[in-house]
C-alpha positions in Angstrom: 160.9 120.6 60.6 158.5 119.4 57.9 155.2 117.7 58.6 156.6 114.3 58.0 159.2 114.5 60.7 156.9 115.9 63.5 156.0 113.3 66.1 152.4 112.0 66.0 150.3 113.7 68.6 148.8 111.2 71.1 145.0 111.3 71.6 144.0 110.9 75.2 140.3 110.7 76.0 138.5 111.0 79.3 135.9 108.4 80.3 133.4 108.3 83.1 133.4 104.8 84.6 130.3 103.2 86.0 129.0 99.8 87.2 126.1 97.8 86.0 125.9 94.4 87.7 129.5 93.2 88.1 130.9 94.9 85.0 132.6 98.3 84.6 131.8 100.4 81.7 132.9 103.8 80.4 131.2 106.7 78.6 133.0 109.5 77.0 133.2 112.3 79.6 132.0 114.8 76.9 128.6 113.2 76.9 128.1 113.3 80.7 126.7 116.5 82.1 126.3 115.5 85.8 125.7 112.6 88.2 122.8 112.6 90.5 121.9 110.5 93.6 118.8 108.5 93.3 115.7 110.7 93.3 112.0 110.2 92.8 111.2 109.0 89.2 107.7 109.5 87.9 106.6 106.5 85.8 105.3 107.1 82.2 102.5 104.7 81.2 103.0 103.1 77.8 106.8 104.0 77.6 109.3 101.5 76.2 110.5 98.9 78.8 113.9 100.6 79.1 112.3 103.9 80.2 111.8 104.0 84.0 110.1 107.3 83.9 110.9 111.0 84.1 112.5 113.4 86.6 112.4 117.2 87.0 115.9 118.5 86.8 115.9 122.2 87.7 112.7 122.8 85.7 113.6 120.5 82.8 111.9 117.2 82.3 114.4 114.4 81.7 113.6 110.8 80.6 115.4 108.2 82.7 116.4 104.9 81.1 117.6 101.8 82.9 121.1 100.7 81.8 120.3 97.2 83.2 117.4 96.9 80.8 119.5 98.2 77.9 122.2 95.6 78.6 119.6 92.8 78.9 120.0 92.3 82.7 117.4 91.8 85.3 116.3 94.7 87.5 117.6 95.0 91.1 116.7 97.1 94.1 118.2 100.6 94.3 121.1 101.0 96.7 123.0 103.9 98.2 125.4 103.7 95.2 122.7 103.8 92.5 123.1 106.9 90.4 121.4 108.7 87.5 124.0 109.9 85.0 122.7 112.9 83.1 124.0 112.4 79.6 123.7 113.9 76.1 122.8 111.5 73.4 122.3 112.8 69.9 121.4 116.3 71.2 118.9 114.8 73.7 119.4 115.0 77.4 118.7 111.7 79.2 119.1 110.1 82.6 120.9 106.8 82.6 120.3 104.7 85.7 123.4 102.8 86.8 124.4 100.7 89.8 127.2 103.1 90.6 129.6 105.7 89.2 133.3 105.2 90.0 135.8 107.7 88.5 137.0 109.6 85.4 140.0 107.9 83.7 142.3 109.2 81.0 142.9 106.6 78.2 145.4 106.9 75.4 143.5 106.0 72.2 146.4 103.7 71.2 145.7 101.5 74.2 142.0 100.9 73.3 141.4 97.4 71.8 138.7 96.8 69.2 135.3 95.5 70.4 135.4 91.7 70.6 133.3 89.6 68.3 130.4 88.4 70.3 128.8 86.1 67.7 126.8 88.8 65.9 127.0 92.4 65.0 123.9 93.1 67.1 125.6 91.9 70.3 128.8 94.1 69.9 127.4 97.2 68.2 127.2 99.1 71.5 130.8 98.5 72.4 133.2 101.1 71.1 136.3 99.2 72.5 137.8 97.7 75.6 140.6 98.8 77.8 142.6 96.9 80.4 142.8 99.0 83.6 144.6 97.6 86.6 143.9 94.0 85.4 140.2 94.7 85.0 138.4 95.1 81.6 136.7 98.4 81.0 134.0 98.2 78.4 133.8 101.5 76.5 130.2 102.1 75.4 129.0 103.9 72.3 126.2 105.8 74.0 124.6 106.9 70.7 124.2 103.3 69.7 123.2 102.0 73.1 120.4 104.4 73.5 118.6 104.8 70.2 116.9 108.2 70.3 114.4 109.0 67.7 111.9 111.9 67.3 109.4 110.2 69.5 111.6 109.4 72.5 113.8 106.4 73.5 113.5 102.9 72.2 115.6 99.9 72.8 
């Protein structure tokens, strides 16, 4: 069989789903190292507003950023469901504070819709795409664009 006649290989990606406020988001599972229960976070004076502080993760200092702040939402009290997702963003390990982590889902790339136009490029630049899962919209986040990491730390 020549190359033209071979069926196109489907691309299925795995996404870790999490909640912030009443919305469900997804991050590519390859960027998520682990999920932690809420722990003590040491504040860092003078840090950007999205940085809550730092944690000691088995001897490594990890900066924790607030997903609510990155999404332009107001803060809320931590609950039993609050989690810190340890993620890798541009070769930097960060903690992403979210309201809850749900599950890992497999999504066929052909079923991901383009990011909707939200009035400006700035508003939709963090959205990699959207996916309809069981009647709910799953917003697929481009973590590298959401959390802008430079040589000096995190900025939003």
